[in-house]
N, C-alpha and C positions, 0 to 999 in steps of 0.2 A: 548870279552867283559865280558862274564861270568867268564872266567878264571882269568881276572884281578880283578873282584869283589871278587871271592873266595880267591885270594891271599891277597887282602886288609883285608878281615875278619880274615885271619890267620896270618897277619903280627904282631898282638899284641892283648893283652886282651882288652885294651881300645877301639881299633877299632871294635872288635867284640861286645863289650857292646854297643858302640855307634849305630851300625847298628841295633842290636836287639831292643834297647830302642826306636829308631826312628820309627821302624816298629810298636812297641806296642803303642806308642803315636799317631801315624798316624791312628790307627784303630778307634780312637774316633774323629779325626779331618776330616777324609775322609771316611765317612760311605760307599759309593758305592764300595770302594776298601778294606774295612776292612778285608774281608775274605782272600784276596790274601796277604795282609800285615801281617796277623797273621801267614800264612804259611811261609812267609819270616823270621819272627823272630824265629819261631820254627826251621827252617832249619839252621839258624845261630848257634843256640845252639847245634843242632845235628852235624853240621860240625865240630865245635870245639871239641866236645866229641869224634867223630870218629877219628880225627887226633891227638888230644893232651891228651885224656883220660877223665875219669869221673870227677876228681876234677876241671880241667880247664873248662870243660863244665858247671859244677855246679856254678863255680864262675861267669861265663858269664851270666848264667841264673839269679842268685841272683842280680848281679850288674845291669843288664838291667831292671829287675823288679823294683829295688829301684829307678833308674833314671826315669823310666816311671811314677812311682807312685808320685815322687816328682814334676815332671813337670806337671802332670795332676792335682795335688793338687793346685799348684800355679796358673794354668790357668783356671781350671773349678771348683775348690773347692772340687773335689772328687778324691780320690786316688785309690778307689777300682776297677773301671771298667777295666783299663789296667792290674791290678794285677790278677783279676779273669780270664780275657781273656787269659793272658799269662799262668797261672797255669793250665787251662783246656787243653791247647795244648802243651805248652813247656815242662812241667814236664814229661808227658808220652813219649813225643818225645825224651827227654834226656835219659829216661830209655831204650827205644828201641834202641837208638844209642849205648848205652852201651852194649846191647845184641849183636848187629851187630858187634861191635868192638871185642867182646870176641869170638863169634862163627864164624865170617866171613862167615855167611850163611844168605842170604836174605830170603830164605824159612823158616828157623827156626825163624828168627826175626819176620816175618809176622805172623807165628803161635803164637808166644808170644803175638803179638798185638791182635790176635783173642781171646786168653785166657784172656787177660786184659779186652777186651770188655765184654766177658761173665761174668767175675768177677764183673764188674760194674753193669751189668744187674741183677745178683743174689743179689748184695748188695741192690739195689733199691727194689727188691721184698721182701727181708728179713726185711727191715726197714719199708716199707710202705704197705705190703700186696699186694693189687692189684692196681698198679698205674694207670690202665686204668680208674678207677672211677674218679681219680683226673683229668685226661686228659679230661674225658667226661664233667666235670664241666667247664673246661677252654674253651672247644670247643663248648659248647652249644649255644653261641651267633651266631656261624656260621650256626648252624642248623636253627635258627630263620631267619637268612639272606637268606638262601637258600629257605625257605618257603615264605618269604616276597617278594622276587624278582620273584616268579612264575616260577621257573625252571621246566624242564620236569621230574625231579626226582619224584615229588610228596612228600607229607608229610611223608609217611611211609618209602619211599626209602631214603629220606634225613636223617631221623633219623637212619636208618640202616647203612648208609654211615658214619655218624659221630661216631656211636658206633664202627664200624670196625676200623676206623682210630684211635680212642682213645685206642683201644685194642692193637694196634701196635706202638703207638707213642713213647713210651720209647725206644723200640728197634730201631726205626728210628732215634732218637736223638743220641743214642750211635753209631749207624752205621755211621751217618754223622760225628761224632767226630773221629771215626776210619779212615774214608776216609781222613779227614784233617791231622791227625797225620801221617798216612802212606805216604800221598802225600808229606808232609814236609820232612820226613825221606828220601824218594827217591830223592827229590831235593838236599838234603845235600850229599847223596851218589854220585849223578851225579857231583856235584861240586868237591867232593874229587877226583873223577875219572878223570875229565878233567885237574886237576892240577897235580896229582901224578901218575895216571895210565890211560892214554888216551886209550879209547876203552874198558877198564875194566868193566865199568858200563853196557855198551851195552851187553857184553857177559854174565854178571851176571844176568841182567834183562831178557834177552832172554831165559835163562835157568830156570826161576822161575816156579816151579811146586810143588804141595803139595802131601803128602802121601795119600794112599787110605783110611787110618783110618779116616782122617779128612773129606774126602768126604762122608764116610759112616755116620759119626756123623751129617753132614749137611743134608744129605738125610733123615736120621731118624727124625731129627727135623722137616723137612717139612712134613713128613708123619704123625707124631703125631699131628701137627697143623691142618692137613687136617681132621683128624678123631676125634679130641677132641676139643670141643668148650669151655671148661672150662679154669681154670687157667693154668693147665699143657700145654694145647694147645696154649694158648696165649704166655706163656714163650718160648715154643719150636719154635713158629713162629718167635719171636723176636731174639732168639739165632741164628736161621738159617739166619735171615736177617743180623745180625752182621758178621757171617762167610762168607756170600755171598760177603761182601766187599773184603775179601781176594781173592775170586775167580774172582772178577772184575779185580783186578790187574793181576791175573794169565791169564785171558782172554786177557788183553792188552799185556801181555808178548808173548802170542801165536801170536797175530796179528802183533806185531813188528818183531818177529822172522820170520814169513812167508813173511811179506812184504819186509824183507831184501833180499829175493831171487829174487826180481823183480826190474828192472830199474826204474819202476814207483812207487816204494815202498813208497817214501816220499809223493807223491800225495795221495796214498791209505790211509796213516795214517792221513793226513790232513782232508780228507773226513770223516774218522772214528771219529775223535775228534769233528768235526762239528756236526755229527749225535749224538754224546754223549751229546753235549750241547743242541741241539734243539729237539731231539726225545728221550724222557725218556725210551721208551721200549728197545732201543738199550743197555742201561745199563744192564738190566736183561738178554738180549740175550748174551752179552759179559760175564757176570757172569756164565751163563749156559755153554758157551764154555770153560771157565776156569775150571768149575766143571767136565765136561765130559772129559776134557784133562787128568784128573787124571787116567782114565782107557784107553782112546783111543789114547793118545799121538799124537796129531795132527801134531806136528813138525816133528816127524819121518815119519808119513804117507804122509804128503804133502810138506815137505821141507827137508832141510839138517838136519841130526841128530844133536841134541844139546847135548854137553857134560854135564854130571851131576856131 
């Protein structure tokens, strides 16, 4: 089914534009599934870019946005929502697909994604100084709600919680965007693999591992955040949070590679993804596995060696 869908997308520019535009339009029509549909549209753009090149991917991106904006304008009177949604996700996904096409390296492409996220974070800080203050104003109603509903936190603890969340909120938003962008790119790479190189994506993803310098940068950011409560500490914490998104995918790669050595591997992965959905702490645990794998190489220690 997925192979037929990917073949349909690649069968012509109009088909790709149609699928991506429908995904963008549906984000406003079907709010509960808007996130998944945004992934779908970005993955379409990335797939075309990976297979046919930068110009074809850019034409699909522009065409789908134009169609989605026109339909949204005619049906809701607003053309901007699908355009903004598409540009926040599709444009960086197109750039990363181009990097992956040129380098043929998933690791280097995800590193580029991390640098992109850090650049966005730096830009926000350069333009707005301390964005934590803005977030504090936006989240202050939640502090009042916590106090009003008589939670066990208490007034002082509720205030401290909101302040800490505000301090990290910009990084959390950037990290969430990076999660969506990388997820869309991997979906496109998987589609490309099942059509043109069966088993290729599996081998590529199982071998995902980052260099030690990136691990040292991430650990340094966490240490600075731990011992500095000012602006440098806040920025370092959020930069580390963005980089930990990369290690979440590296942790997933480790899990997939190790699970492949067992007959019950598929069941193990299903349980893992269910835990990721319903137990938030598993996300950080998996990111920690991906980070530690930089030095410990779990795949060599506990499974079959992975070719690099």
